[in-house]
N, C-alpha and C positions, 0 to 999 in steps of 0.2 A: 741227772744230764746224761742223756747218750753221747756213743762215738761222734753221731753225725751231726746232732745238735752242737756239740761243742767243736766241732771243726768250723760248721757255719758260722758259728759266732765269731769264733776266732777271726774270720776272713772278713767279716764285716766290722771286724774293732771291736766288739760287745762284750758284755760282761762274761768270763766264762767261768766254771770250777775249779778247772788246771788247764794249763796250755796243754793243746794237744802235739803228738807226735805221729810221723807217719815217714815211710820210706818205700823206694821201690829199686828192682834188681833186673834182670834181664833172664827169661825161662827160655832158653834155646829148643829145650825138649817138648814136641808141640803137641804129644800127646794129650788127648781131650781138650784140642786149642789152650792150651797152659791154664784153663780154666782152675781144675782140681789144686794145683800147685801154686798159683796165685790166690787162693782162697788160703789155702792150707800155711802159705809162708804169712800171708797178713795176720791171721789169728793167732798162730804160733810165736809170732814175734809183739801180739799184743797191740797192734798198732789203732790208732785212732783214722786213720786215713791211708788209703792206698792206692798209689798212682800205676795204672795199669800200663806197662810196657806192650809193644806190639810188635815182640819177635815173631817173623811169618811174613810180616806186613809191612816191614820198614822199608824195603823195597819195593819198588812202583812193578805190578804184576802185569807181564805183556807177552804174548805168544809171540816171541821173536827177539832177534836181539838187541840190547839198549845199549851199544858201544859207543858208537859214533854220532854225532849231529844230526845226519840224516835219518838213524834211527829214530830219534827223539823227535823229530819234526814231523813223523808217519802215526803217533800214538794219538789214540781217540780217548775220550770218558769211558769208566763203566759204568753198568747200571746197578739198581741196588739189589738186584738178582744176583751178580756176580760174587764169587767168593772174595773178591778183595775188598769189598764193601760188606756181605752180609756176614761172614766169617767174623770181622772186627765186632758187629753188632753183636754177633751171636756171643762172642767172648765177651763183651762188655755186661750183657743182660745176664748171662748166666753167675758172672764173679757177683755183680750186683746183688743178686737174687741171693747168692751165698753168703755173703757179708752181711746183709740186712741193717738193723741199725747199730750193729756192733761194728761197723768200721765202714766210713766214709768211702766214695770211690770215685778218681778221676780217670779221664783214659787221654791218652799222650797223642797229639795232632803236630805233625812238625811242618814248616814251611814248605813250598813247595820246590825252591831250591835246594834244601836238605834232603827232601824225599831223594832227588835226584843224585845228590852226595852220596848219597847210602846206596844207592843202585850202582852207580859207577867204580864205587871203591874208593872215596877219598875227595879232599876238598884240592888238592891240585890238580887231578882229572875235569871236576866240574867246572872249575876258573876259566880251564883252559879252553874247555868247550863253549863255555859263555863268551869268552871275549872273543873267538874266533867265530862264532854263529850265533848272535846276540837274539837273533831271529827264530832258532829251529829253538833255542833253550827257553825263549819267551813264551813259545806256542806249546812246548813243554809244561812250563810251570801253570799257563790259562789250563789244560787241561788238570793236570793236579789239584789246582783250587777249587776247579768243579768238584772233581771227586770230593774233596775235603768237606764241601758245601755237603753234597750228598749223605757222607758219612755223619757230620754233625747232626744233621737234620735224623737219622737212623738212631744215633748215640741218645738224643733226645728223647727217646720212648723206650731205653732201656731199665729207668731206675737209677742211671748213675747221677753222682751227687753234683756233679760237672765236668768241665775240660781243663786239661794240661796240655798248654799252648807252649812249644819249645820253639824260641827265637834264636837261631844260630846265624852264624856267619859274619859276625861282628868283628870278628880278630881284628888286633889292629894292621894285619901286614895283608889281610884280603882283599879289603877297597879302602878308600880313603874315606873319610866321610860324606863329602858330597857325592861321591861314587854311591855308597850305601842309601842315602837318602834318597837318588834320584831313583837307582836299581831296584832297591832289595824293600826300602819303608814301607811303598805303598802296599806291597803285598803282605807284609806284617800287619797292615793297619785292616786291611780287610778282613784278616782272617780273626782279629779281634773283634772286630764288627761283627762278624756273622757269629762268634761265637757266643758277643751277648746275645744274639736272638733268640739262640739255644738255651742258655743257660745263665743266669746270674750270679754261678757259682763257680768262677774260671781262674788259674791260676797260670803265671805265664813263669817260665822259666829262660834265663838269660844265660844260655849254655856256655860256659868256658871248653866248648870243645878242644879235645886233646890236651888240655889243661894251660890254653894260652890265654891271656888276659884280652877283655874286649875293650873296644870304644863304647862303654857302657851307657853313657848317656844318651846314644842314639835311640835307646828305649826309655828313657826317663819321662819323659814326656806324652805318651801313648795312653790309650783309654785300657786301664785294667786296676784289679783292685788288689790283688797278691802277688806277690813277686818274690821270687827265689833266683839266686844269682851264685856265685862261685866264691863264698866268702873268702877263702883260704888261697882263691887266684885270682882276683880283683886287687887292683892297687887301692890301700887304703881305706877298705868298705867293708868292715867286718859287719856282723847282724845286727849290732847294737844302734851302728851310724843309720841302719836302711830307712827307718822313720823320717830320719832329719834329711837324708837325701831324697828316698823317693815322694816321701809324702806322708804328715800324720793319720791321713785318712785310709791308708793304704796298710795291709798286713803284710808283713814280712815273714821270708820261707825259710828256714838251712839252716845254718850254724855247723854242720858235721862234715869234716874232709873224708871223702869215700876213696880216697886213690889208697893202693895197696900199703900195708905196713903202718897204716895211722891210727888212731885211738881208735875208733870206732871198731876197726877189723880186728885189733891186737889188744887192746886194751883190756884190764879187768873190770869186775864189775864195780869195785871201789872206785877205779881212775873215771870208767866212762859217766858214774852220777856225780862225782864231783864235778865233773865238767861240764854237766847238764846243769847244775843248782848253778855253776859259777857262773854260766851265761845266761842262766834267768836272772840273776841278780843284776847283770849288764843291761839285759833287754827289756825289764820288765815282763809282764803277762798280758800285757793290750795289745791286742791284734800280731801277736807272737805265732808262728807253728814252727816246731822244729823237725826237721830233716836234714838230708844231706846235700852235697852242693851239686851231685848229680847220681845216678845210678850207683849202687851200693855193689862191691864185688859179691861175687857170687858165693867164695868162699866163706863168706859173714856169717857166723854163728847169729842164728835167730835170736838166741838169749839177748845179744847187744843190744838188739833194737829196741825188745823188752826191757831191759836196764835203762833205756831212757825214758821212755813211759813209766815206770816206775818212779824213776825221779822225777818226773814232773808231779805226780801224786805225793810224791813225800814233799817236793818242795810247798805244793798247795797246802797239805797239811798244816805245816811248820812255818811256813811264809819266812826262810832264810836258812840255807844249808849250814850255815855255822852253828845253828841250833840243835843241828843233829850229831848225836854221837855216833862215831865210827868203830 
């Protein structure tokens, strides 16, 4: 079973030869549109799947300032030939080609509100703008939603395995539950629906932005199959409880704390492999994909992710980490 088959089977809660593992990190160096660096990183770390970061495209591209609500009220959608769309399709296509069957690939798509947040420099700024002039920010979100749809259509022709949809802005301090359900959830649902049109293999990421817990129940009943969340941030929701909480027919993804100084970044080979196998003892191997809570610290040695993959291989071979002599 190759990495793409393994990943797809895990996402569908089908039988796998072993649990797949994959991680992602930021690549601020824009040389070669980050393609060579991301392919090298995935291969060196022996990943089964790579989530492709959007560095260089995380901010909204616009010829002019985007600091005030008046600025945002003037933006218009991009075309498929604009670098903001074309560059992301180019990145995804060449990474997918470079990985082949050795590693599945998923491209990150952010919600429109998050794109504005990334562009204006933080959650406080976007919240103030939205509450002061909801019409202007709603217009901007509509434009970005059109861009996302155009981007997803382009990505569907690149050879990617699927999409990685980042649902943010559910922190308990940001919106009340009724506010989120009225103002934000419809955008999430439309994004999930559009993604399903272009790929049957999609992941959602319930981002614990800033290490803040979410009203995670906001997303519980939306339409998706594979779910990744901050198991070390959200309250009483470790990976092994994921199937019971989100649904037995959904695959769960995660398990590793990616914050600075934690096990994935600082652990020894023995410690990381023991943790991985102990985690699989708790979760089982059906409908499970190992990954981080979010993007890996850039300083993390690729060998640390490779040890996770190797531990999955060893676990499958021995079916129980206690049988292995260290």
